[in-house]
C-alpha positions in Angstrom: -20.3 -14.3 -0.7 -19.1 -14.2 -4.6 -20.9 -11.6 -6.6 -21.1 -12.5 -10.7 -20.0 -9.4 -12.5 -17.8 -9.7 -15.6 -14.7 -7.3 -15.0 -13.4 -8.2 -18.3 -16.5 -7.1 -20.2 -16.9 -4.0 -18.1 -13.2 -2.9 -18.7 -12.7 -4.2 -22.3 -11.5 -1.5 -24.6 -11.9 1.1 -21.7 -8.9 3.3 -20.9 -8.1 3.4 -17.3 -5.6 6.5 -15.7 -3.4 4.9 -13.2 -1.1 7.0 -11.3 1.8 5.7 -9.4 1.6 3.2 -12.2 5.2 2.2 -11.9 5.2 1.2 -8.1 4.8 -1.9 -6.9 1.0 -1.8 -6.9 0.3 0.7 -9.8 2.6 -2.0 -11.9 0.4 -4.9 -11.0 -3.1 -3.0 -11.1 -2.0 -2.1 -15.0 -1.0 -5.3 -15.6 -4.3 -6.8 -14.9 -6.0 -3.9 -16.3 -4.1 -5.3 -19.6 -4.8 -8.7 -19.3 -8.6 -7.9 -18.9 -8.5 -6.1 -22.0 -8.4 -2.3 -21.0 -6.1 0.5 -22.0 -4.3 1.5 -19.0 -2.6 4.8 -19.2 0.4 4.3 -16.2 1.7 7.8 -15.3 4.6 8.0 -12.7 8.0 10.3 -11.7 10.3 7.1 -11.5 12.0 8.9 -8.7 11.3 6.4 -6.1 13.9 3.5 -7.0 17.1 3.5 -9.1 16.0 3.3 -12.9 17.2 -0.4 -13.0 14.8 -1.4 -10.3 11.8 -0.3 -12.6 13.3 -1.4 -15.4 14.5 -5.0 -14.2 12.2 -5.9 -11.2 8.7 -4.0 -12.4 9.3 -4.5 -15.9 8.9 -0.7 -16.5 9.5 0.4 -20.5 9.6 4.2 -20.7 9.1 3.9 -24.5 6.0 2.1 -23.7 3.0 4.4 -25.4 1.1 3.5 -22.2 3.7 4.9 -20.0 4.1 8.7 -19.2 6.9 9.7 -17.4 5.2 12.8 -15.3 3.8 14.1 -11.6 0.2 14.2 -10.5 1.5 18.1 -9.7 1.1 18.7 -13.1 -2.3 20.4 -13.8 -2.0 20.7 -17.5 -0.6 16.7 -17.7 -3.3 15.4 -15.2 -5.9 17.5 -17.3 -5.0 15.7 -20.6 -4.8 12.3 -19.4 -8.2 12.6 -17.5 -9.6 13.6 -20.8 -8.4 10.3 -22.6 -9.9 8.3 -19.6 -12.7 6.3 -18.7 -11.7 5.1 -14.9 -8.6 6.7 -12.7 -6.9 5.0 -9.9 -4.9 7.1 -8.2 -2.5 5.5 -6.5 0.5 7.8 -6.7 1.8 9.0 -3.2 5.0 8.9 -1.1 3.7 5.6 0.4 7.0 5.5 3.1 6.0 6.5 6.5 9.3 7.1 7.9 10.2 9.5 4.4 6.9 11.3 5.3 8.2 11.7 8.8 11.3 13.0 7.5 10.3 15.2 4.7 6.6 16.2 5.7 6.7 19.1 2.8 7.5 16.5 0.5 4.8 14.5 1.3 2.1 17.2 1.3 3.2 18.2 -2.0 2.8 14.8 -3.4 0.0 13.3 -1.2 -1.9 16.8 -0.8 -1.1 19.0 -3.8 -1.0 15.7 -6.3 -4.1 14.5 -5.0 -5.8 17.9 -5.3 -4.5 18.5 -9.0 -6.0 15.2 -9.9 -9.6 16.0 -8.2 -9.7 19.2 -9.9 -8.8 17.2 -13.5 -11.7 14.7 -12.7 -14.1 17.1 -11.3 -13.7 19.1 -14.8 -14.6 16.0 -16.6 -17.8 14.6 -17.8 -16.3 11.3 -19.1 -15.1 9.7 -16.0 -17.2 6.5 -14.8 -15.1 6.2 -11.6 -12.8 7.8 -9.4 -10.9 5.1 -7.2 -8.5 6.8 -4.2 -6.1 4.7 -2.9 -5.9 5.2 1.1 -4.2 2.9 3.7 -5.3 1.7 7.1 -2.5 4.1 8.7 -5.8 6.4 8.5 -6.8 4.3 12.1 -3.7 5.2 13.9 -3.7 2.7 17.0 -7.5 2.9 17.3 -8.4 3.0 21.0 -7.3 4.1 23.8 -6.5 7.5 22.8 -2.9 7.6 24.7 -1.9 4.5 22.7 -0.9 7.1 20.1 0.5 9.6 22.4 3.6 11.0 21.4 4.6 11.5 24.9 4.6 7.8 26.0 7.9 6.7 26.7 9.5 3.8 25.3 9.3 1.3 28.3 5.2 2.6 28.4 4.9 1.3 24.8 6.8 -1.8 25.4 4.3 -2.7 28.4 1.5 -1.7 26.3 2.4 -4.0 23.5 2.9 -6.7 25.8 -0.6 -6.3 27.2 -2.2 -5.9 24.2 -0.7 -8.5 21.7 0.7 -11.3 24.3 -2.6 -14.0 24.3 -5.1 -11.1 23.4 -6.9 -10.4 20.7 -5.3 -7.1 18.5 -7.9 -4.4 17.5 -9.8 -5.0 14.2 -10.6 -1.8 12.0 -14.0 -1.3 11.0 -14.7 1.3 8.1 -16.9 3.6 10.7 -14.5 3.7 13.1 -13.0 7.1 13.9 -10.0 8.1 12.0 -7.1 9.1 14.1 -3.7 8.8 12.0 -0.6 9.2 13.6 2.2 9.8 11.1 2.2 12.4 8.4 1.6 9.9 5.7 -1.6 8.6 7.4 -3.3 12.0 8.1 -2.5 13.0 4.1 -4.4 9.9 3.3 -7.4 10.9 5.5 -7.3 14.3 3.8 -7.4 12.6 0.8 -10.2 10.5 1.7 -12.4 13.4 2.8 -11.4 15.5 0.1 -12.3 12.5 -2.3 -15.8 12.8 -1.2 -16.3 16.5 -0.9 -15.3 17.1 -4.9 -16.5 14.0 -6.6 -19.6 14.4 -4.6 -20.4 17.9 -5.7 -20.1 17.0 -9.2 -21.6 14.0 -9.4 -18.8 11.5 -10.0 -18.9 8.0 -8.9 -15.7 7.3 -6.4 -14.4 4.4 -4.3 -11.8 4.5 -1.6 -9.5 1.4 -0.9 -7.9 1.3 2.2 -5.1 -0.7 1.6 -3.7 -3.0 4.6 0.3 -4.0 4.8 1.2 -4.7 1.3 4.1 -7.1 0.3 4.7 -9.2 -2.3 7.6 -9.5 -5.3 8.8 -7.8 -6.6 8.9 -5.7 -4.0 12.4 -4.1 -2.9 13.7 -2.0 0.3 14.8 1.2 0.5 17.2 2.8 2.9 16.5 4.6 5.9 12.3 3.1 5.7 11.1 0.6 8.2 7.8 -0.3 5.6 7.9 -3.4 3.8 8.7 -6.0 6.6 8.6 -9.0 4.5 11.3 -7.7 1.7 13.4 -6.3 4.8 13.7 -9.4 6.8 13.8 -11.7 3.7 16.7 -9.5 2.1 18.6 -9.2 5.6 18.3 -13.0 6.2 19.4 -13.6 3.0 22.5 -12.1 4.1 23.0 -13.8 7.2 22.1 -10.4 9.0 20.0 -9.7 11.9 15.9 -9.2 11.9 14.8 -6.1 13.8 12.3 -6.6 16.0 11.0 -3.0 16.9 9.1 -3.3 20.3 10.2 -6.8 20.5 8.0 -7.2 17.4 4.5 -7.9 18.8 2.9 -5.0 16.4 0.4 -6.4 14.3 -0.3 -6.1 11.0 -3.0 -7.2 8.3 -0.5 -8.7 5.5 -1.9 -8.8 1.8 -0.4 -9.9 -1.1 -0.1 -7.1 -3.6 -2.0 -9.8 -6.2 -4.6 -9.5 -3.8 -4.6 -5.9 -4.0 -4.3 -5.4 -7.8 -7.3 -7.7 -8.0 -9.5 -6.2 -5.3 -8.8 -2.1 -6.9 -9.8 -3.2 -10.4 -13.2 -5.2 -9.4 -13.7 -1.5 -7.5 -13.5 0.3 -10.4 -16.6 -1.5 -11.7 -18.6 -3.1 -8.7 -22.0 -1.8 -8.5 -22.0 -1.8 -5.1 -18.8 0.3 -4.9 -20.2 3.4 -5.7 -19.1 5.9 -3.2 -18.0 3.8 -0.6 -15.0 3.6 1.5 -13.8 0.1 2.4 -10.7 -2.0 3.8 -8.7 -4.2 1.5 -7.2 -6.6 4.1 -6.9 -10.5 5.0 -9.2 -10.3 8.1 -6.3 -11.8 9.4 -4.1 -10.4 11.9 0.0 -11.2 12.0 2.6 -9.9 14.3 5.8 -9.0 13.0 7.5 -11.5 15.4 5.7 -13.9 13.3 6.8 -12.9 9.8 10.4 -13.0 11.4 10.0 -16.4 12.0 8.6 -17.2 8.8 11.4 -16.3 7.4 13.8 -18.0 9.6 12.5 -21.1 8.5 13.6 -20.4 5.2 17.0 -19.2 6.5 17.8 -21.2 9.8 20.0 -19.9 12.1 18.6 -16.2 11.5 19.3 -14.1 14.6 16.6 -11.2 15.9 17.6 -8.4 17.8 14.8 -6.3 19.6 15.3 -2.6 18.8 13.0 0.7 19.8 10.1 1.5 18.2 10.6 4.0 15.6 8.3 7.3 15.7 5.0 6.8 13.6 5.4 3.1 13.8 1.7 2.2 14.9 1.0 -1.3 17.1 -1.3 -1.9 14.2 -4.4 -4.4 13.9 -6.5 -5.8 11.1 -9.0 -5.7 8.8 -12.5 -6.1 9.2 -13.3 -7.4 5.9 -17.1 -7.6 5.6 -17.8 -4.4 3.9 -14.8 -5.8 1.3 -16.7 -8.9 1.1 -20.3 -7.3 0.4 -19.3 -4.5 -2.0 -16.7 -6.6 -4.2 -18.1 -10.6 -3.6 -14.6 -11.5 -3.2 -11.8 -12.4 -0.4 -8.0 -12.4 -0.5 -6.5 -15.7 -1.9 -3.0 -15.5 -0.4 -2.1 -16.8 2.6 0.6 -14.9 4.5 2.9 -18.3 5.0 2.4 -18.4 0.9 2.8 -15.4 0.4 6.6 -14.9 2.2 7.4 -18.3 0.8 6.8 -16.9 -2.4 9.1 -14.0 -1.9 11.6 -16.3 -0.4 11.9 -18.0 -3.7 11.6 -15.0 -5.9 14.3 -13.2 -3.9 16.5 -16.5 -4.2 15.5 -16.3 -7.9 16.4 -12.6 -8.0 19.5 -11.9 -5.9 19.9 -8.6 -7.9 17.1 -7.5 -6.1 19.3 -7.3 -3.2 20.8 -3.4 -3.1 24.5 -2.9 -3.0 23.9 -0.5 0.3 22.8 -3.6 1.9 25.3 -6.0 0.7 28.1 -3.5 2.0 26.7 -3.7 5.1 26.8 -7.3 5.3 30.7 -7.3 4.4 30.9 -4.9 7.2 29.3 -7.2 9.7 
């Protein structure tokens, strides 16, 4: 179903505050807003990557008047920026499952305290037309049965579950009305943010929406050490260097991989879609893709790539895929980039941009 409303006319000349505006997703949202004639205000701490990554890969210019180096925990700054804005997209977060698990207090500071500071500023303003909270499919956990998510389940039992669930059977599909069962600090912080957004915006009558992103990927995503997120970027970078691809739990976990271009398009439409008022909806493709299949797509581009099976890391969900019926109804839109196309695009980009492979990974390749 397609709904014909004009995002450019609705957003042209409007000011949109984008927190986390220098990240992969935030920078893409900002670019799409500019193309529609909006005035984005991008705020970010610029501490998730080395500065050359922001400059050379994400195209961030800290001297641009539309960019503000700052923290969502800064109440004075948030009040000032919200006071200049017509819409808000809250994408700032410690969005790395592994990092949140290692440093839960850091996750709480950014994902909980920072969200509350921003919500306070929005609630105090009478100018904001809609607040968009960026959430995650991690709020669903593994769905049912409950014992899949138990931290006491031994690795061999998890392996048996994976094989039983995903080999020749349909993986779980996550619907917006399903109970939330986060199994990581990151997922829990996002579930809290969803509830707090509804409570605070509902209390003051400010329109809001919650967008639950599934597994985001796409150029110019670049990997960080000690993280098991961003599987397309990880596999491609390792394969390009001749390193083996690690398949946690055998690679039978399922993800709904959605390209960052589609993520940005959905988020921008959510700001102005009439049906998005006070709604929560998935942003995914509705197509289940196993980690092993991603590895196979990458190996087609780098023949001879070796697979190694490894244990499941803590907090890594078995996964599932999005129900997209609500997305299509709310936005009158569907994602356009297939996984095969998106992986091929990323491989081409990395081959053209070899500097995106970090030095620490090149060092590992030399050691091997």
